[in-house]
N, C-alpha and C positions, 0 to 999 in steps of 0.2 A: 504493500500499499505505499503510494507516494503521498506524504503529507508536506505541504509547503508553508514555511513559516513566513507569513506576511509582515508581521508587526512583534517586536519583542523588546520590551521595556523592563524595568525592575519590577513593575507591578502589573503588566498588561502583556498577554499573549493572544495573537490571533493567528490561527492556522486555516489553511485551505485544505481540504480533503478531496479525494477523487470522487467524480460523480457516481453515483450508485450506493455511496457509502453512508447516506444521510440516516438511514435506520440506527446506526450507531448514536447519533446526536441526541435523540430524544432521552433515553436512559442515562446517557453520560451528563448532558446538562442538569437532569434532575439530581443526579447524586453531586454534582459540582455545587448546584445551588443549596444543598444541605450541609455544605461544609461551612464552618465557623470563619475559617479566613478568607472567603470568597465574597467580594462585594459584588460582582456582576459576573454571570455566565449566560450565554445565550447563543443562538446559532441562527444563520441566515442562510436561506435556500437558494434566493434568488431565480432567474430565469433558468428552468431545467436544462435547456440545450447550451446557453451561453455561459452561465457561471458554474463555478464550483462550490459546494457547500462550504461554509466558513464558521469556525468556532471562535468566539470572542470571550477571554477570560480575565477578569480584573480581581486581584487580590489586595490583601492588607496583612503586613507583617510576615508574608512567607513569598516565596518566588513562585509565579504561577506554574513554571515547569513542574516544581515539586508537587504542588497540588494535584495538578494534573496526573503526573506519574501515580500518586497514591490512589486517588480515585479510578484511574484506569486498571489499577492492580485489584483494588476492591471489585470493580465491575467483573473483571475476569474471574474472581473467586465466586461471585454470585451465579454467574453462568457455568461455571464448572460444577458448582454444587447442583445446580439444577439439571445439568447433563447426567450427572451419577444418580441423581434420584430417578431420573426418568428411565435409565438403564435398569436400575433394579426392578421398577414397576413393570418394564417390558419383558424381564427376565421372568417375573412371576406370571405373566399373562402367558408366556410361552409353555410354561411347565404344566 
């Protein structure tokens, strides 16, 4: 996945993601907004054929890159747990 850094300051990070990856943005922004150090987290989709989805993150007291890494790890853990639960239930159904 090619992620392009559009803006990077001490408290602001703006990234462009490849087209077709916007489904990641909804849970990511929800989890970012729940973080104490996040002042603002939002995404912009723009025109579906011309623009790339953009993530905007503003923080206070912590670098936005650190917050984003932590939240992405948490999001990965949530989906890993969901996959493991699904596999267990699917195995019971097969038996």
